[in-house]
N, C-alpha and C positions, 0 to 999 in steps of 0.2 A: 405588592403594588403592582397594579392593572398599568397600562401604558393609556396614555391619554387619547382618546379618540381626535384625531384633528381634519376629519370629512365628516360624510353622511348623510343625510335630509336636516339635519337639525345644527349643521356649520353654519355661522356667521360667517364670512372671508373678511369682514369687518372690526373683531373686536377685537378691542385694545390687547387684549391679553394671550392671542393668538397672532404675533408677524407673520404675515406671508412668505412661505417659503422663496429666495430670492434665488442669485445668481453664484453668491459666497456659499458651499457647502460644507466648508469645514465648520463644523460647529463650533470649536474652542474660537478661529477667528469671527465666526458669526458673534459669540457672546463678547468679543473683545469691542468690535465694530459699533455694533448696538450700544456699548457703555454710554452713555450721556455725559463724562467726563470733559469732554471738546467742549463743552457746552458754553463752559468757565474760558475756554479761548476762543470765544465768538468775537469779542470786542477785539482782539488783539490782530483776529484774520481779518476782522474792515478796516483797519486803522492801517494794516500792510498792503491790501488791497489801494484802498486810497492815496497811499503815497507814491502812489501813479498818477502821473497829474492826468491823465486821458481816462483814467477810472475816476478818480477824481472828481473831475468836471460832469460826468457822466449821472454820478451818484446826485452829487450837488443838484443839479439842474431836475433830474426826473423823480429823487426821491422822497418821503412824504419823513424823513429825518423828525425835525421837528416837533409832530405829534402821535406819531408814533414810530420813537426809534426801537423798541422790539419787533416792530413790523420783519424788518430785514433780515435779524436774526432768525426770525420763527421760519420766514422761508429759506431761508438759507441750511436752515436744519431739514428742514423737509426735502429739498430737493438735494443736499446730502444722505439720508434715508431711502431717496426714494431709488434713488440711481448704485448705490452701493448695494443696500439690503434689500430692497422690494422687489418685487417681479419684471418682467421686460415692458409689462402695461403700464408698473409705475413709474417704470423709469421715461416711458417715453411722454405720461402726462406731464410729470415733471420738468422733461426737458420742455415740452411744446408751452407748457409757462412762463419758462426763462427766456426763452425764445421771442414770446409775443411782449413781455415785457419789457427785452429788449429792442424791439423793434425801431423803436422815437429814438433811440440813443447812439451818438454817433461815436464808430469806434468801437462798439459793445459787439461787433462779431471779429475781430482783430486776432487776431490767432495766439499773439505774444501777451495780450492783456491775459484773455482767456484761462491762459497758461499758466499765468499768475495766479491768478483767483485761486483756481485748484489748486496750485503749489501752495497758497497762505493756507487751505485747509487742511492738507495732508500734513504741514508742518506743525501747524496748530494743535490740530489733535494732536499728536505725539509728543507734544512739547507739555501739553497741560496733565496727561495719562504721568509724565514725568514730573513734572512737580507734583505732585498732589497723591505720590507716592507709589507708582505704579511705572517700575522703569519695564521699559520697552527696548528688550535684544537686540539683539542684529537679526538672526533670521526672523523675529517676529512685524521686525522693520520691512524686511523687504516684502514680507508678504501684504502688509498694509498697503504696502506705496502700490504693488500690485492692483490690491483689490480698489485705490482709490485713483484708479487708472480714468475708467467710464467716466468721473468728475469730469476730465478734462475733454478725452471724446465725446461727451455731451454735449459741450462745452462749442464744440467746429475745430476741439483742435486736433490737426492730424496726430493720429497714431501713433508714429516714430517720433511724435517731439515731447510725448512723456519720457521722463526719463526713466532707463531700464533698471537701475538698481537705486538704490540707498547713496552709494560714492556720486553717482552721475549725476543724482540728485542735488548732491549737498556741493556740488563744483557750481552746477547752474545757480542754487540759492544763492550761494555766496559773490558770485558774481552778476548776479542780480540786485542785490542788497544796495550795489554801488551805484546802479544809477538810478534810484528811488529819488523823489525830491520833491519835498511838503511843500504842496501851493496854497492860498487861500482857500480855494476850494476844501480842499482837506480840512483846515485847522475850521470851515463853518462846521463841516461835517461834524469834526470831532466835538465840537460845543454843543451842537444836538443832540449826539451819541451819549456823549457821559454829563450833560448836565438835561436833560430834558427837562422842561416845563409844563409840558400839557403828558407827560406820560401816567397814569395809573398812579396811584398811590403806592402800589408795592413795589411798582418800579424803581418810582423816587428813593423810597428808604431801602435797596439793595443796594443805591449807586457808589457809596463809599468804599464798599465793598469792591463793587465790578472796577473801580478806577483804580483802586489798587493795583487790584491784580493784573488791569488789562495792560496798566504803563508799566508795570513790572516786570510782565513778560515780553516785553517786543525789545529786539537787537539794542545795544546803547545808540547806536546810531542813528537810527530813524528815530528812539526816543529824543533826542538832542533836536533832530528838524524839526520836531513839533514843539519843544519848546519846554516840555515838561520837566517840573522841577521835581530835580532826585539828587538824592543826596544820601548820608548815614541813617539819617531820621527817616526817610521817607522807605531804607533798603530794611531799615527794623522791624515798621508798617509788614513789609510785605512778607517776610522770612515772620512772623506772627500770623500772617493771616494764612498764609502758606499751612503751618502746623494746624492752625483751627482746622481747613478744610479737611484734611490730611484725616483730623480726631474725629470729624464727622463721615466724612467717608465709608473710616472703618465699620461703622457703627449702620451705616446705612444696608438695608437687602442689596442683594443684587439687581433684586428683581425691579426693583425700585429703582433703580442705577441705568435701567434698558427700557424705562417704562415709555418716557418721551418717543420714544422711534415709532413704535406703534402707536400711537396716538397720534402724532403726526401723519403718520401714514394715512391715518383711518380720516380724519381733519379732509386731508388731499382728497381720497376717494370720496368723499360723501360732497363734496367742491365739485366736484369735475362730474359725479352724475345729474347734480341741477345745471 
């Protein structure tokens, strides 16, 4: 077999099948980070983020969840892929987009809130892999935590604020969970997110699956604050859903699971070029 060329006159830097070399050079770690499994936990991350009243108020007033609930998830994923796996130029473009969107939002530059937003992305990514049959060992978790550090720094979190170890992250996480308070703003966002009235048909068709996964992955205390019904019946549905997703994931080729990242980066570059 010959090695595929990644440069030269005919090379297209925007090809979805050829992710740009980013700042993570460890091939195994890049493959793990590029896996789209955490997409399934995107709703969980958003619900945790807006359980902070300041974040919820900003999202409620400045996001169009009612008409485009999938947009925030797509933009969040684009930001994650650009900052964690993209080039320095990708990270700069994605960060500029986020900063522009945050400019009119009260409290958007607060380091505590941005640290929390970045923390939910890391925690949800790890939880998704574990829930869907891909356990994250201690050594890998430490490497992933370091790889996610730029997410917080790009959001203007002082570098020293990002936890230096998984143990430190868990200490921060557990303490932060006790400060969360679900408000009417958060509940309004959740209605638009989990029961979208104007979303495309394919989004609405997927919502029963999305709802059970999103609610099932939440910490118990946060789920209770939102007022979600959760008993033995819901727990059984959640476990059946996890088994289904694991079975599907086992037969899906790895390159398919890694495809959304390059596609989102390509879309971002084209948008930025315009």
